[in-house]
C-alpha positions in Angstrom: 0.0 0.0 0.0 1.3 3.4 -0.9 1.9 6.1 1.7 0.6 9.6 1.3 4.1 10.8 0.5 4.5 8.1 -2.2 1.1 9.0 -3.7 2.1 12.7 -3.7 5.4 12.0 -5.4 3.8 9.7 -8.0 1.2 12.3 -8.9 3.7 15.2 -8.9 6.0 13.3 -11.3 3.1 12.8 -13.7 2.3 16.5 -13.9 5.7 18.1 -13.5 8.5 16.8 -15.7 11.2 18.9 -14.1 10.2 17.7 -10.6 10.4 14.1 -11.9 13.8 14.6 -13.4 15.2 16.4 -10.3 13.6 13.8 -8.0 15.2 10.9 -9.9 18.6 12.6 -10.0 18.5 13.4 -6.3 17.4 9.8 -5.4 20.2 8.4 -7.5 22.8 10.6 -5.8 21.4 9.6 -2.4 21.6 5.9 -3.3 25.3 6.2 -4.4 26.1 8.0 -1.1 24.4 5.3 0.9 26.2 2.5 -1.0 29.6 4.2 -0.4 29.0 4.7 3.3 27.8 1.0 3.6 30.9 -0.2 1.8 33.1 1.9 4.1 31.4 0.6 7.2 31.5 -3.0 5.9 35.3 -2.6 5.5 35.4 -1.5 9.1 36.8 1.9 8.2 35.8 5.2 9.8 35.3 8.4 7.8 38.4 9.7 9.6 40.5 6.7 8.5 39.3 6.9 5.0 40.0 10.6 4.8 43.6 9.9 6.0 44.1 7.1 3.5 43.0 9.5 0.7 44.8 12.4 2.1 41.6 14.4 2.2 39.8 16.4 4.8 37.0 14.5 6.6 34.5 17.1 5.4 35.1 15.8 1.8 34.3 12.2 2.8 31.2 13.4 4.6 30.2 15.4 1.5 30.8 12.4 -0.8 28.6 10.2 1.4 25.9 12.8 1.7 25.9 14.6 -1.6 27.5 12.6 -4.4 26.2 15.2 -7.0 29.6 16.9 -7.4 32.0 14.0 -7.1 34.1 12.9 -10.1 34.7 9.3 -11.2 38.4 9.5 -10.3 37.5 10.4 -6.7 35.0 7.6 -6.5 37.6 5.2 -7.9 40.1 6.3 -5.2 37.4 5.9 -2.6 36.7 2.4 -3.7 40.4 1.5 -3.9 40.9 2.8 -0.4 38.3 0.2 0.8 40.0 -2.6 -1.2 37.2 -2.5 -3.7 36.8 -1.6 -7.4 34.3 0.8 -8.9 32.0 -0.3 -11.7 29.7 2.0 -13.6 26.8 0.6 -15.5 24.5 2.3 -18.0 21.2 0.6 -18.6 
């Protein structure tokens, strides 16, 4: 059963193309940030440790995990490598 919020989003997407596009982009960015944070946590690494490994300020790690919108592929690759992982990008 759909919640009131889900119904609102569905209806708004149907009548507002710009809202729909912005919503999908924002949701995609959110999902990437969550995936990155989960990978870091699964590796048993704190944000501070990751920042140190990447020679970055912790605020950059926090930003990457909360707002992937302005992060380049190279940075994401380095992030993954610091966790002992590899980055794969898929276009469907």
